[in-house]
Structure formats: structure tokens, C-alpha cells
C-alpha distance (Angstrom), angle and dihedral (degrees) to the residues before:
residue distance angle dihedral
M1 . . .
R2 3.82 . .
N3 3.80 121.5 .
V4 3.75 116.4 -135.8
V5 3.80 138.1 176.1
L6 3.89 117.5 -133.1
C7 3.89 106.9 -163.1
A8 3.77 123.9 -168.5
D9 3.89 107.7 -149.1
D10 3.80 128.4 -153.1
A11 3.73 103.6 37.7
G12 3.79 114.1 162.4
W13 3.84 93.7 42.2
S14 3.72 102.4 94.4
A15 3.92 136.7 9.3
A16 3.89 91.1 -135.0
N17 3.73 93.9 48.7
D18 3.85 92.7 45.6
H19 3.68 90.2 50.3
A20 3.69 90.6 58.5
I21 3.70 93.8 43.5
A22 3.75 92.3 52.3
R23 3.78 91.0 48.0
H24 3.82 89.7 56.7
A25 3.93 90.6 47.9
A26 3.67 93.3 50.5
A27 3.86 91.0 49.1
G28 3.79 91.8 50.4
E29 3.78 90.1 -117.6
I30 3.83 92.5 125.1
S31 3.95 129.8 30.7
A32 3.79 103.2 -156.7
V33 3.81 141.4 34.1
S34 3.74 122.9 -159.0
V35 3.84 114.9 -154.3
L36 3.77 132.9 -148.8
V37 3.74 99.4 -145.4
D38 3.89 92.5 -158.9
G39 3.72 92.0 54.0
P40 3.84 118.0 119.4
V41 3.84 91.9 -118.7
A42 3.76 101.2 34.1
H43 3.76 91.9 113.1
Q44 3.74 92.3 68.3
W45 3.69 91.0 72.9
R46 3.83 90.0 72.0
D47 3.58 93.2 86.8
F48 3.75 95.5 40.9
D49 3.84 113.2 127.3
A50 3.88 117.9 163.2
P51 3.79 115.8 -150.5
G52 3.83 109.5 -85.7
R53 3.77 91.9 -0.8
A54 3.73 88.6 -78.3
C55 3.70 96.2 146.5
S56 3.76 122.9 57.6
L57 3.91 127.4 -149.8
G58 3.70 124.7 -138.9
L59 3.81 146.4 165.6
H60 3.77 120.8 -90.1
L61 3.80 96.7 -151.4
N62 3.77 107.8 -142.6
M63 3.81 133.7 -158.9
T64 3.70 104.3 145.5
W65 3.91 104.7 42.9
E66 3.86 133.8 79.2
P67 3.83 127.0 -173.1
G68 3.81 111.3 -96.0
S69 3.78 94.7 24.4
D70 3.71 142.7 71.7
S71 3.75 125.2 -100.3
A72 3.84 113.6 -75.7
G73 3.76 140.5 161.8
L74 3.65 99.4 48.0
G75 3.82 93.1 125.1
R76 3.71 92.1 54.6
L77 3.85 93.0 48.8
L78 3.82 91.7 49.4
A79 3.84 88.5 51.0
A80 3.74 92.6 48.3
A81 3.84 93.7 47.5
F82 3.85 91.1 47.7
L83 3.89 91.3 49.3
R84 3.84 89.8 43.7
R85 3.88 91.0 -120.9
L86 3.73 98.3 130.7
S87 3.80 113.2 121.0
R88 3.71 110.6 -122.1
S89 3.80 95.4 -157.1
D90 3.88 89.4 50.2
L91 3.75 90.5 50.4
V92 3.77 94.7 46.7
E93 4.02 89.0 51.1
R94 3.69 93.9 48.7
I95 3.76 96.2 46.2
G96 3.89 93.1 44.6
R97 3.88 89.7 48.5
Q98 3.81 93.3 53.9
L99 3.83 92.6 45.8
Q100 3.74 90.5 49.5
R101 3.77 89.0 49.0
F102 3.73 94.2 51.8
D103 3.74 91.5 50.0
E104 3.85 89.1 51.0
L105 3.81 95.9 45.7
I106 3.69 100.1 39.9
G107 3.78 100.3 31.3
R108 3.91 96.3 -127.9
P109 3.72 136.6 54.0
P110 3.87 119.1 -86.8
E111 3.79 116.9 -88.3
F112 3.76 87.5 -142.8
V113 3.68 143.8 4.3
D114 3.85 130.2 -141.1
G115 3.87 133.4 154.2
H116 3.75 136.4 -105.0
Q117 3.80 102.2 -115.3
H118 3.80 87.3 2.4
V119 3.80 93.0 -80.3
H120 3.78 90.7 146.0
M121 3.86 90.2 75.1
L122 3.88 97.8 57.7
S123 3.70 121.1 112.9
G124 3.76 110.5 -93.8
L125 3.72 92.4 16.3
R126 3.87 95.1 64.9
Q127 3.84 91.0 47.7
A128 3.68 89.5 53.4
L129 3.87 93.9 47.3
I130 3.74 93.2 51.2
E131 3.91 91.5 47.2
V132 3.97 88.8 51.6
L133 3.67 94.1 45.0
S134 3.78 94.8 46.1
K135 3.88 93.7 52.1
R136 3.82 94.2 40.7
Y137 3.83 99.5 47.2
G138 3.74 106.9 13.9
A139 3.88 125.2 -146.5
T140 3.88 97.8 -53.4
Q141 3.80 102.7 47.5
R142 3.70 106.0 35.0
P143 3.75 117.8 130.9
V144 3.80 126.8 -113.0
L145 3.81 113.7 -97.1
R146 3.74 126.1 -138.2
V147 3.82 115.6 -126.2
P148 3.75 111.9 -163.7
Y149 3.79 93.8 -157.0
S150 3.76 118.0 130.4
H151 3.77 119.0 -154.9
S152 3.71 97.0 -158.0
W153 3.81 136.0 36.8
R154 3.77 109.4 -71.1
G155 3.83 102.0 157.6
T156 3.68 136.8 -78.6
K157 3.74 97.2 -59.1
A158 3.68 93.9 54.5
L159 3.83 88.7 49.1
A160 3.73 91.2 50.7
L161 3.81 90.5 53.0
N162 3.92 89.5 51.7
L163 3.71 93.2 54.0
L164 3.87 98.1 41.6
G165 3.79 91.7 61.5
A166 3.68 114.2 -64.0
R167 3.81 94.1 110.6
A168 3.70 92.8 48.1
F169 3.80 93.1 45.6
G170 3.80 90.5 53.0
R171 3.69 95.1 49.8
H172 3.87 89.9 49.8
L173 3.82 92.5 52.9
T174 3.81 91.4 45.7
E175 3.82 88.5 55.1
L176 3.77 89.1 49.9
D177 3.85 92.2 47.3
W178 3.94 87.4 -125.3
P179 3.72 119.0 163.8
R180 3.75 111.9 -105.4
N181 3.89 143.4 145.4
T182 3.75 117.1 -84.3
D183 3.71 98.2 -141.2
F184 3.82 140.8 12.0
A185 3.74 139.3 -143.5
G186 3.77 139.0 154.2
A187 3.86 104.6 88.8
Y188 3.92 114.2 128.2
D189 3.73 134.6 141.2
F190 3.99 95.9 -95.3
S191 3.82 87.6 -135.0
D192 3.74 120.3 160.7
S193 3.91 89.3 -116.8
A194 3.84 92.8 54.2
D195 3.79 113.3 120.5
Y196 3.74 100.2 -141.2
Q197 3.70 97.5 -171.4
D198 3.78 91.6 52.2
H199 3.81 90.5 53.0
M200 3.70 91.6 49.4
R201 3.76 95.1 50.7
Q202 3.80 88.3 51.9
W203 3.77 92.6 51.8
L204 3.85 94.5 45.0
A205 3.80 89.5 51.2
H206 3.76 95.5 57.7
I207 3.81 111.8 20.0
R208 3.82 115.5 114.3
D209 3.72 130.0 -114.6
G210 3.81 105.5 -82.9
G211 3.81 94.5 23.5
L212 3.65 128.3 140.3
I213 3.86 130.5 -133.3
M214 3.82 116.7 -157.4
A215 3.76 116.3 -142.3
H216 3.80 137.0 179.4
P217 3.84 107.7 -159.7
G218 3.87 117.2 166.6
A219 3.79 146.0 130.9
D220 3.73 105.5 -132.5
P221 3.82 112.1 106.5
H222 3.81 93.4 -166.1
L223 3.73 95.2 66.2
E224 3.88 126.9 91.0
H225 3.88 107.2 -76.7
G226 3.76 91.3 7.8
P227 3.94 96.9 162.7
A228 3.86 88.1 48.3
R229 3.73 93.2 51.1
A230 3.88 91.9 49.3
A231 3.90 87.6 48.3
E232 3.83 91.3 53.4
S233 3.81 92.5 44.6
A234 3.82 92.3 51.8
Y235 3.81 91.0 51.1
F236 3.67 94.8 48.5
S237 3.78 90.1 52.1
S238 3.81 92.9 48.8
P239 3.76 126.9 90.4
A240 3.86 86.2 -117.6
W241 3.82 90.6 75.7
L242 3.72 94.4 59.7
E243 3.71 92.8 42.4
D244 3.71 96.0 50.2
R245 4.00 89.6 48.5
E246 3.87 90.0 50.2
A247 3.87 92.7 47.1
A248 3.84 89.2 51.1
G249 3.79 94.5 45.8
I250 3.89 92.4 -118.8
R251 3.81 126.3 155.5
L252 3.80 117.7 -171.2
I253 3.82 117.9 -129.9
P254 3.75 132.6 -179.5
F255 3.79 117.7 -101.0
T256 3.72 98.5 -111.3
S257 3.82 133.0 121.4
E258 3.75 92.2 -116.0
A259 3.90 94.0 51.6
L260 3.74 92.3 47.8
K261 3.80 92.8 50.5
Q262 3.79 92.9 49.2
A263 3.75 91.2 47.2
L264 3.70 99.2 47.7
């Protein structure tokens, strides 16, 4: 039996989407929810409490998205990170503000932190994130960090993440003995022709114990990748999701330091 986190990203963006995510969490079909704190409905997650604390709640750190619009500016951010032109003071301020807003909206610190479009792994940004988290929470209360590093071939998007900073980020966290996932899956092209169940079966077959699978279930056709979100949600609500997990020997765990320690 392998223990794996299934994390639904982009909570807080849309009421319809969040309703679908909350339904999956209540049914035990996902085990983590990542919240965009500047989203118009992010505050609704304050009262979220999955049965048996089986689903964790974390911060979806954002540098490329604004309420009421799609994600933009990733290319400029990548270029600035590559050229080492990111402002440390600006990053520290933006990270600190989102952490503070999470605390205020949810009423407690995030159990984990990841990044919208994986921006948290970029050079310059990851160092600022670790600095802010260390000062804010200390060594005993620091949240788990998502490392989008795939240990096996999972397509060109996964390879790009590995090369853009995921490998270096993972190594840095290992040196710091910082709690993190051991493997990553869930990246694909979101095309209408994608067979999501086939992708998931491949991810389940090879993901390491303690790994994390990113997902984007939802029910709002007006959001980015609306059809793909609906397809993912339909799959998670179907008997096939449980059957596929059982066939692969997968147990879902929340994305928390305690759950990872117990599992591994």
C-alpha cells in the first residue's frame, strides 16, 4: 500500500468550482485543497472541516493571477527569475501578505504551501518563500511544501517543471530537512481530447510512497480549462476513482507533516 496526496488546486476562485471541490473533500475523494486567498470565495473555506481531518488546507501562492481574469504574466516571471531580476523585498512582501490573509480568512496557518502555476519553485522565489516561512512559523510549525519534481517520465510538462527548478527546490528542502512530498504527478495538457482516467492510472501505477498528485476538479465552465475541470470532477465522483486506487494499492492521505511522517 502506497500513501499518496491528491490535491485540488485553485479553490477560492469560483463558487461553483469550490462547491465541487468541497463535495469531493467531504466524500474522501481528495485529500488536500489549495486556496487562492485573493479569490472571491476564499473566505468560505474558513468553516471547512473534512470528516476525521482527512483533507488538509493550504495556500496556493499566487504571482500570476488576479480575481476576475485568467492567469497571466508567467512568461515574464520566468524570464525575471532566470535573469535574477526578481525583487527580494517585493517577493517577501507578497508572500507575507498572502500568508497573513490565509491566517485571517481561515483562522489558522496553512498546513502546506504550493504555487499557482508552480511559481514557488522558481529561483529567487523559493529562497524568499523559505525565508518568510522560517521567520513566521519557526522550525516546529512550518508547513509542508509541494515539490513538483517527477521521478519518472510523465510527459513534457513534467520534464519542464523538473528543469525549471523543481529538482533544485527538492534538493534544497532535503538539505533543510523540510517536510515535502517525495514525488509529483498530475501535469498534462488539459486538452479536450485528454483521457484523464488513463493519465491517472499511469500516475497511480508509478508514483512513489509519499508522493502528491495535483488535480483541478471543478464545475465552472467559464474558468480556464473549464471542460478539463469538469472531466476530472466527473471521474473523482465515479466508482472508477475508488476502483483505480484500490487496483494500484493507493491510500489517500492529507498533505501534512504528521500524515507524511506516519505514512513513511
